[in-house]
C-alpha positions in Angstrom: -9.9 33.3 15.8 -9.2 31.9 19.6 -12.8 32.3 20.6 -14.1 30.2 17.3 -11.7 27.8 18.5 -12.7 27.6 21.8 -16.5 27.5 20.6 -15.7 24.4 18.2 -14.0 22.4 21.2 -17.1 22.9 23.3 -19.1 21.5 20.9 -17.2 18.9 19.9 -16.7 17.6 23.8 -20.7 18.1 23.7 -21.1 15.4 20.9 -18.2 13.1 22.4 -20.4 13.3 25.7 -23.2 12.7 24.1 -22.2 9.6 22.3 -18.6 8.7 21.8 -19.0 7.0 18.8 -19.8 10.3 17.3 -16.9 12.0 18.7 -14.9 9.4 17.3 -16.2 9.7 13.9 -16.2 13.9 14.1 -12.5 13.0 15.5 -11.4 11.5 12.5 -12.8 13.5 10.0 -10.7 16.0 11.5 -7.7 14.8 11.3 -5.6 16.9 8.7 -6.4 19.3 11.6 -3.3 18.3 12.9 -1.6 21.1 10.3 -3.3 24.0 12.9 -0.6 24.6 15.5 -0.2 26.8 18.2 1.2 26.9 21.5 -0.5 26.5 25.2 1.7 28.6 27.4 5.4 27.2 26.9 3.6 23.9 25.4 3.4 23.6 21.2 0.3 21.4 20.4 -2.4 20.7 17.8 -5.9 21.4 17.2 -6.2 17.8 16.5 -4.3 16.8 19.4 -6.8 19.2 21.9 -9.6 17.1 20.2 -7.7 14.0 20.7 -7.3 15.0 25.1 -10.9 15.8 25.1 -12.0 12.4 23.6 -9.6 10.9 26.1 -11.4 12.8 28.8 -14.8 11.8 27.6 -13.6 8.3 27.9 -11.9 7.7 30.9 -14.6 9.7 32.8 -17.4 7.4 31.7 -15.1 4.4 32.2 -14.4 5.4 35.5 -18.0 6.3 36.4 -19.4 2.9 35.6 -16.3 0.8 37.1 -15.3 -0.9 34.3 -11.9 0.6 33.0 -10.1 -1.7 34.6 -12.4 -5.2 33.8 -12.6 -4.1 30.6 -8.6 -4.0 30.0 -8.1 -7.2 31.6 -10.8 -8.3 29.4 -9.0 -7.1 26.2 -5.4 -8.1 27.8 -7.1 -12.2 28.4 -8.3 -12.0 24.8 -5.2 -10.5 23.3 -1.9 -11.1 25.5 0.4 -11.2 22.8 -0.8 -8.2 21.4 -0.9 -6.1 24.6 3.1 -7.5 24.8 4.1 -6.5 21.5 2.5 -2.8 22.8 4.5 -3.1 26.0 7.5 -3.0 23.7 6.4 -1.0 21.8 5.8 1.7 23.6 8.6 0.7 25.6 10.9 1.2 23.0 9.8 4.3 22.5 10.5 5.7 25.8 13.7 4.4 26.4 14.6 6.2 23.0 13.9 9.5 24.5 16.7 9.5 26.7 19.0 9.1 23.7 18.1 12.1 21.6 20.0 14.2 20.6 16.4 17.1 21.4 14.9 16.4 24.4 12.0 18.8 23.2 11.1 17.6 20.1 11.7 13.9 21.0 9.3 14.2 24.0 7.1 15.9 21.2 7.3 13.0 18.8 6.8 10.4 21.8 3.1 12.0 22.8 2.4 12.3 18.7 3.5 9.4 17.4 3.4 6.9 20.4 1.4 7.4 23.3 -1.6 9.3 21.9 -2.1 6.7 19.4 -1.9 3.9 21.3 -4.4 5.8 23.5 -6.7 6.3 20.7 -6.2 2.6 19.7 -7.5 1.4 23.5 -10.6 4.1 22.9 -11.7 2.0 19.8 -11.4 -1.4 21.1 -13.4 -1.0 24.0 -16.2 1.6 22.5 -16.8 0.0 19.3 -19.2 -2.6 19.1 -21.3 -2.9 15.8 -21.4 -3.0 12.1 -23.0 0.3 12.2 -20.4 1.9 14.5 -17.5 0.7 12.7 -19.3 2.0 9.1 -20.2 5.3 11.2 -16.1 5.3 11.9 -15.0 4.7 8.2 -17.9 7.2 6.5 -16.0 9.6 9.1 -12.1 9.0 7.9 -13.6 8.8 4.2 -15.4 12.1 4.1 -11.7 13.4 5.4 -9.9 11.8 2.5 -12.9 12.6 0.1 -12.1 16.6 1.0 -8.6 16.2 0.6 -8.7 14.5 -2.7 -11.1 17.3 -3.7 -8.2 20.2 -2.8 -6.2 18.0 -4.3 -7.8 17.6 -7.8 -8.4 21.1 -8.0 -4.9 22.0 -7.4 -4.0 20.3 -10.3 -5.9 22.5 -12.1 -4.8 25.5 -10.5 -2.2 25.2 -8.2 -3.6 26.8 -5.4 -1.7 26.2 -2.6 0.8 23.9 -4.3 4.2 25.4 -3.1 6.5 27.1 -5.7 8.9 23.9 -5.8 6.6 21.7 -7.1 4.5 23.8 -9.1 6.9 25.8 -11.3 7.8 22.8 -13.2 5.2 21.8 -15.6 6.8 18.1 -16.2 7.2 17.3 -13.0 4.1 19.2 -11.1 2.6 17.3 -8.4 0.0 18.4 -6.1 -0.1 18.9 -2.2 -3.2 19.2 -1.0 -3.2 20.9 2.4 0.5 19.0 3.7 2.8 21.1 1.6 4.5 18.0 0.1 3.2 15.3 -2.5 3.9 12.0 -0.9 1.4 13.4 2.2 -1.2 13.1 -0.3 -0.4 9.0 -1.3 0.6 8.3 2.1 -2.9 9.2 3.1 -5.4 8.8 1.1 -3.8 5.2 -0.4 -5.1 2.8 2.8 -8.4 4.5 2.5 -8.5 2.9 -0.9 -9.7 -0.3 0.2 -11.8 0.7 3.1 -13.7 3.3 0.4 -14.3 -0.7 -2.0 -15.5 -2.3 1.3 -18.4 0.8 2.2 -19.2 0.5 -1.8 -19.1 -3.3 -1.9 -21.3 -3.2 1.4 -23.8 -0.9 -0.1 -24.1 -3.0 -4.0 -24.8 -6.2 -1.5 -27.9 -4.0 0.3 -29.2 -3.1 -3.2 -29.0 -7.1 -4.1 -30.6 -7.9 -1.5 -33.2 -5.8 -1.3 -34.2 -6.7 -4.8 -34.0 -9.9 -3.5 -36.7 -9.7 -1.1 -38.8 -7.4 -3.6 -38.5 -10.3 -6.2 -39.6 -12.9 -3.1 -43.0 -10.4 -2.5 -43.8 -10.6 -6.0 -43.7 -14.1 -6.1 -44.5 -15.6 -2.9 -47.3 -13.1 -1.5 -49.7 -10.7 -2.9 -48.6 -7.1 -3.7 -48.6 -4.6 -1.2 -48.3 -1.4 -2.6 -47.4 0.5 0.6 -44.9 -1.9 1.2 -43.6 -2.1 -2.2 -43.4 1.9 -2.2 -41.0 2.2 0.7 -38.6 -0.4 -0.8 -38.4 1.1 -4.2 -37.5 4.7 -2.1 -34.9 2.6 0.1 -33.3 1.3 -3.5 -33.4 5.0 -4.4 -31.3 6.0 -1.3 -28.9 2.6 -1.4 -27.9 3.2 -5.4 -27.1 7.1 -4.5 -24.9 6.3 -1.4 -23.2 3.5 -3.9 -22.5 6.1 -6.3 -21.5 8.6 -3.7 -19.1 5.8 -2.5 -18.0 4.9 -6.3 -17.3 9.0 -6.5 -15.0 9.0 -3.2 -12.9 5.9 -4.5 -12.6 7.5 -7.5 -11.6 11.0 -6.4 -8.7 9.4 -4.0 -7.5 7.4 -6.6 -7.2 10.0 -9.0 -5.9 12.5 -6.4 -2.8 9.9 -5.9 -2.2 10.3 -9.5 -1.9 14.1 -9.6 0.7 14.0 -6.4 2.5 11.2 -8.7 2.9 9.1 -5.6 4.1 6.0 -7.4 4.9 4.0 -4.1 1.4 4.4 -3.1 -0.1 3.6 -6.6 1.9 0.2 -5.9 0.8 -0.4 -2.6 -2.9 0.0 -3.8 -2.0 -2.5 -6.8 -0.4 -4.8 -3.8 -3.5 -4.3 -1.3 -5.7 -4.9 -4.2 -3.7 -7.9 -5.1 -4.4 -9.0 -1.3 -8.1 -8.9 -1.9 -8.6 -10.4 -5.3 -6.0 -13.4 -3.4 -8.7 -13.9 -0.4 -11.4 -14.9 -3.0 -11.3 -18.1 -4.7 -13.4 -16.4 -7.9 -10.5 -14.0 -8.4 -7.5 -15.9 -6.6 -6.1 -17.3 -10.4 -7.1 -14.2 -12.4 -5.0 -12.3 -10.0 -2.0 -14.7 -9.7 -1.8 -14.6 -13.2 -2.6 -10.9 -13.7 0.5 -10.5 -11.5 2.6 -12.6 -13.7 2.2 -11.3 -16.6 2.8 -7.6 -15.7 6.1 -8.7 -14.1 6.7 -10.3 -17.6 5.7 -6.6 -19.3 8.0 -5.1 -16.4 11.0 -7.8 -17.6 10.6 -7.1 -21.3 10.4 -3.3 -21.4 14.0 -1.6 -22.9 16.2 -0.3 -20.1 15.1 3.1 -20.7 12.1 3.4 -20.0 11.0 5.7 -17.1 8.5 3.2 -15.8 10.8 0.7 -15.3 13.6 2.8 -14.1 11.1 4.3 -11.5 9.9 0.6 -10.3 13.4 -0.8 -10.2 15.1 2.6 -8.2 17.0 3.6 -11.3 15.9 7.2 -11.3 17.3 10.1 -9.7 14.7 9.6 -6.5 15.3 5.7 -6.5 19.2 6.6 -6.6 18.5 9.3 -3.5 16.8 6.6 -1.6 19.4 3.8 -1.9 21.8 6.1 -1.3 19.9 6.9 2.1 19.6 3.3 3.2 23.0 2.5 2.9 23.7 5.8 5.3 20.9 4.6 7.6 22.7 0.9 7.5 26.0 2.7 8.3 24.3 4.6 11.0 22.4 1.6 12.8 25.7 -0.6 12.8 27.0 2.0 15.0 23.9 2.4 17.4 22.1 -1.2 16.6 20.1 -1.2 19.9 19.5 2.2 20.4 19.3 3.7 17.1 19.5 7.6 16.8 16.7 8.7 19.5 13.4 10.3 19.1 13.8 13.0 16.6 17.7 12.9 16.0 17.6 11.1 13.0 18.6 14.0 10.8 21.2 15.2 13.0 23.0 11.8 13.5 22.8 10.8 9.8 25.2 13.7 9.2 28.3 11.9 9.2 27.1 9.2 8.0 25.7 11.8 4.7 27.4 11.4 1.3 26.8 12.9 -2.1 24.6 11.3 -4.9 26.4 11.1 -8.3 28.5 14.4 -7.3 25.3 16.0 -6.0 24.6 17.2 -2.5 21.3 16.4 -1.4 19.4 17.4 1.7 19.3 15.2 4.7 16.0 14.1 5.2 14.1 13.9 8.3 13.4 10.3 7.9 15.3 6.9 5.7 12.3 6.7 3.6 11.7 2.8 4.7 8.9 2.3 7.4 10.9 -0.6 9.1 14.4 1.6 8.8 12.2 4.9 10.5 11.3 2.7 13.4 14.2 1.1 14.2 16.5 4.4 14.0 13.6 6.2 16.1 12.7 4.0 18.8 16.1 1.3 18.6 15.6 -2.5 18.1 13.2 -3.2 21.4 10.4 -0.7 19.4 11.0 -2.2 16.3 10.8 -5.8 17.3 7.6 -4.4 18.8 6.2 -3.1 15.7 6.6 -6.2 13.6 5.1 -7.8 16.7 1.7 -6.1 16.1 2.2 -6.2 12.4 2.2 -10.4 12.5 -0.7 -10.2 15.0 -2.8 -8.3 12.3 -2.5 -10.5 9.8 -2.7 -13.9 11.9 -6.0 -11.8 13.4 -7.2 -11.1 9.8 -6.6 -14.6 8.1 -8.2 -16.0 11.1 -11.4 -14.4 10.4 -11.0 -15.4 7.2 -10.5 -18.4 7.9 -14.2 -18.3 9.7 -15.5 -16.6 6.7 -15.1 -19.7 4.4 -14.9 -22.3 7.2 -18.1 -24.2 9.0 -17.8 -21.6 12.0 -20.4 -19.8 12.5 -20.6 -16.0 13.3 -22.9 -14.2 15.7 -24.6 -11.7 13.1 -25.8 -12.0 9.6 -24.0 -11.6 7.3 -20.6 -11.9 8.1 -19.3 -8.3 7.8 -16.5 -8.8 10.7 -14.9 -11.1 8.2 -15.4 -9.4 5.4 -14.3 -6.2 7.0 -10.6 -8.3 8.4 -10.0 -9.2 4.6 -10.4 -5.2 3.7 -8.3 -3.9 6.3 -5.6 -6.3 5.9 -5.5 -4.9 2.0 -4.9 -1.9 3.7 -2.5 -2.2 6.0 -0.8 -3.8 2.8 -0.9 -0.5 1.2 0.6 1.4 4.2 3.5 -1.6 4.2 4.0 -1.6 0.8 4.1 2.4 0.0 6.4 2.3 3.1 9.3 0.3 1.2 10.0 3.6 0.2 8.4 6.3 2.6 7.9 6.4 6.2 3.6 6.3 6.1 3.8 6.2 10.3 5.3 9.2 11.2 3.1 11.6 11.0 0.2 13.0 13.1 -2.4 11.8 11.0 -0.8 9.0 9.7 0.0 7.2 13.2 -3.9 7.7 14.3 -4.7 5.9 10.8 -2.5 2.8 11.7 -3.9 2.3 15.0 -7.5 2.8 13.5 -6.9 0.1 11.2 -5.4 -2.4 14.3 -8.6 -1.4 16.3 -11.0 -2.3 13.7 -9.1 -5.9 13.5 -9.6 -6.6 17.0 -12.8 -5.0 17.4 -14.1 -7.4 14.2 -12.4 -10.4 16.0 -14.6 -9.5 19.3 -17.9 -10.5 16.6 -17.6 -14.0 16.4 -18.3 -16.9 18.6 -14.8 -18.7 17.7 -12.3 -16.2 19.4 -8.5 -15.5 17.9 -6.1 -18.5 18.8 -2.3 -19.3 17.5 -3.5 -22.9 15.7 -4.6 -24.0 12.8 -8.1 -24.6 11.5 -9.4 -26.5 9.1 -10.7 -25.1 6.1 -13.3 -26.2 3.6 -14.0 -24.2 0.5 
């Protein structure tokens, strides 16, 4: 087995050295390999972590050989100084949290896997990805990973294969887990991929429309060229197949989330879809009306309706979360600046832990809320940096949207970067809304996915003539 791993790592090194973008695509395809854990001497690591450090070695070597490392860092810093200030606060908070931890070894492991490596990956992304084709290659890689995960989850729904007994024994509460061992991990990973799959699907469909238009224009204004038309028909066939494939991926992702019964993620997807609809003029008012209708239906449902109880946190799961949040607030009131420290929440929350309706509930690793999770892990300084990154992300996305509907001309035709920015905001919205009832960051693959989305937003902004600035723009629709 070790020999096979060495061969695979060597092949990954060759791919990355030959083409770093392909290396990144393979890396995101293999995100679930963080579950392959082992030790190198006394140091615990994962297969995904080794892949990352190979990527980092290739990137830093190439940058150093070209003599462009410092200049590229300065260039990105000058473009987005507020983002890098936010990053500095975030990493400073995470680093300081090591010294407030009650478990130094575990704290160093989390610091490395959830903060340092994902942020370094962010730097690799923004300095490597330059074109639409490269962006699409990265997205195809992570969607393939999500598709395989979804297929496993769907297979588990009908067979129970690899599902832990606790989630398999009762068919009334049966939930799939894929390779993660717990159901929510399925939704947390697949949910943000839904808008990205929808983006590639719309891109394929748009390409079909463009080629059909070109064909019609050729027939109307030129004498028929049989060779050219034959090639165009073959191209249309390939585009149609790829369109069906992306539709299949999108369907598999949603079906797997449903089988995992990840309600928070489903609500997040609804919110992310709402963001997409609001950003397009034709669907804006239908989206508002649909949202209002949903609220009215929720309000008129009887109090004992299970859907209403779950959405309003009135069921057992909701009551557990409310109790957990209350305990976390008490903890943070005693440690408002430092939080609990990295990898220390489970131990430090114990004195605040109380039964829920007389039932003694286990202590979880995190408080099932992304903002509380950040606060208890990286302290107030890290939380401020994290929220600053989010504010920057959405302001940059809105800026791209204004360029799309305004008079500013993009570098490329069609303006793919502006469109991608909208779908990235949708994907981040899925993370944040599902993060209101879970912790969609403190996991190896989720941290990498978060910074991929932020990185692609920065890459998208670099594709426009008008740079991002913190000021108002005139919009003409």
